[in-house]
C-alpha positions as CSV (number, residue, x, y, z in Angstrom):
1,X,18.7,-14.2,3.9
2,X,16.4,-11.2,4.4
3,X,17.3,-7.8,5.6
4,X,15.4,-7.2,8.8
5,X,15.1,-3.7,10.4
6,X,13.8,-2.9,13.8
7,X,12.3,0.6,14.1
8,X,12.1,1.8,17.7
9,X,9.6,4.7,17.8
10,X,10.1,7.5,20.3
11,X,8.6,10.6,18.6
12,X,6.2,10.0,15.7
13,X,3.0,8.1,16.1
14,X,2.9,4.4,14.9
15,X,0.5,4.8,12.0
16,X,2.1,8.0,10.7
17,X,5.5,6.2,10.7
18,X,4.1,3.2,9.0
19,X,2.7,5.4,6.2
20,X,6.0,7.3,5.8
21,X,8.1,4.1,5.6
22,X,5.6,2.4,3.3
23,X,5.6,5.3,0.9
24,X,9.4,4.9,0.5
25,X,9.1,1.1,0.2
26,X,6.7,1.2,-2.8
27,X,8.7,3.7,-4.9
28,X,9.6,2.3,-8.3
29,X,6.7,-0.1,-8.8
30,X,7.5,-2.1,-5.7
31,X,4.9,-3.6,-3.4
32,X,4.6,-3.8,0.4
33,X,2.6,-5.8,3.0
34,X,1.6,-4.3,6.3
35,X,0.8,-7.0,8.9
36,X,-1.4,-5.9,11.8
37,X,-2.3,-7.9,14.9
38,X,-6.0,-8.0,13.9
39,X,-8.5,-6.6,11.4
40,X,-9.8,-4.0,13.8
41,X,-6.6,-2.0,13.1
42,X,-7.1,-1.9,9.3
43,X,-9.1,1.4,9.4
44,X,-6.4,3.2,11.4
45,X,-3.7,2.0,9.0
46,X,-5.8,2.9,6.0
47,X,-6.5,6.4,7.3
48,X,-2.8,6.9,7.8
49,X,-2.1,5.9,4.2
50,X,-4.7,8.3,3.1
51,X,-3.9,11.3,5.2
52,X,-0.3,11.4,6.4
53,X,0.8,13.6,3.6
54,X,-1.9,16.0,2.4
55,X,-0.5,16.1,-1.2
56,X,-0.4,12.3,-1.6
57,X,-2.4,9.1,-1.3
58,X,-0.9,5.6,-1.0
59,X,-3.2,3.2,-2.9
60,X,-3.8,0.1,-0.9
61,X,-6.1,-2.8,-0.4
62,X,-7.0,-4.8,2.7
63,X,-7.1,-8.6,3.0
64,X,-10.1,-9.8,1.1
65,X,-10.4,-6.7,-1.2
66,X,-10.8,-7.3,-4.9
67,X,-8.2,-4.7,-5.8
68,X,-5.1,-6.9,-5.7
69,X,-3.2,-4.5,-8.1
70,X,-2.7,-1.9,-5.3
71,X,1.0,-1.7,-4.3
72,X,0.1,-2.0,-0.6
73,X,-1.8,-4.8,1.1
74,X,-3.0,-4.5,4.8
75,X,-3.4,-8.0,6.3
76,X,-3.5,-9.8,9.7
77,X,-1.5,-12.7,8.4
78,X,2.3,-13.0,7.7
79,X,1.9,-14.0,4.1
80,X,3.2,-12.8,0.7
81,X,0.3,-13.5,-1.6
82,X,0.8,-10.0,-2.9
83,X,4.3,-10.7,-4.3
84,X,5.7,-7.8,-2.2
85,X,9.3,-7.0,-1.6
86,X,8.8,-5.4,1.8
87,X,6.8,-6.4,4.9
88,X,6.0,-4.1,7.8
89,X,5.2,-5.9,11.0
90,X,3.2,-3.9,13.6
91,X,3.3,-4.6,17.3
92,X,1.7,-7.9,18.4
93,X,1.3,-9.1,14.8
94,X,2.3,-12.7,14.1
95,X,5.7,-13.3,12.5
96,X,6.4,-16.0,9.9
97,X,9.1,-17.0,7.4
98,X,11.1,-13.8,6.8
99,X,12.7,-15.2,3.6
100,X,9.4,-14.5,1.8
101,X,10.5,-10.8,1.6
102,X,13.6,-8.9,0.7
103,X,13.1,-6.6,3.6
104,X,11.1,-7.0,6.8
105,X,10.6,-4.0,9.1
106,X,9.3,-4.5,12.7
107,X,8.0,-1.2,14.1
108,X,7.4,-0.9,17.8
109,X,6.7,1.9,20.3
110,X,9.6,2.5,22.7
111,X,7.3,3.7,25.5
112,X,5.5,0.3,25.6
113,X,7.7,-2.1,27.6
114,X,5.9,-5.2,26.3
115,X,6.6,-4.2,22.7
116,X,10.2,-3.5,23.6
117,X,10.6,-6.9,25.2
118,X,8.9,-8.7,22.3
119,X,11.2,-6.9,19.8
120,X,14.2,-8.1,21.9
121,X,12.9,-11.6,21.7
122,X,12.5,-11.5,18.0
123,X,16.0,-10.0,17.5
124,X,17.5,-12.9,19.4
125,X,15.6,-15.5,17.4
126,X,16.4,-13.9,14.0
127,X,20.0,-13.3,14.8
128,X,20.4,-17.1,15.2
129,X,18.9,-17.6,11.7
130,X,21.7,-15.5,10.0
131,X,19.5,-12.7,8.8
132,X,21.0,-9.2,8.3
133,X,19.6,-7.3,11.3
134,X,19.7,-3.6,11.9
135,X,18.2,-1.5,14.7
136,X,17.0,2.0,14.2
137,X,15.9,4.5,16.8
138,X,14.4,7.9,16.6
139,X,16.5,10.7,18.1
140,X,15.0,13.8,19.8
141,X,14.4,15.5,16.5
142,X,12.5,12.5,15.1
143,X,15.3,11.4,12.7
144,X,16.3,7.8,12.4
145,X,19.7,6.7,13.7
146,X,21.1,3.2,13.2
147,X,22.1,1.9,16.6
148,X,23.1,-1.7,15.7
């Protein structure tokens, strides 16, 4: 079964957090997929991957791009045509078969009640499927603390 992490944001903005977590996920020649709810979010995600850290750039492609050798693919479908190890699911994106990835990370904003309720629903569904679930929340300093 897959490891599935729920990241409850309280401090850092969504797209900055996605860029930071994605950078860690692709270290050591690994690949990641970022699933957004629709294509209109691709530019915001792409900008974050370009600019979150001034001294680095995270090479990436978007669904339909020719550059499939990039370690990060931004898409609006829960798929693993990229042979990625890690999948990041953004709020309101469609979920699929989590066993396609070694690690699935659902990132949601704690101030948005509908996102919190959706995350709780996904947690309940996935718990019944025997996945290894963990829940992470940002503390007041912005550091991640495992809560479950």
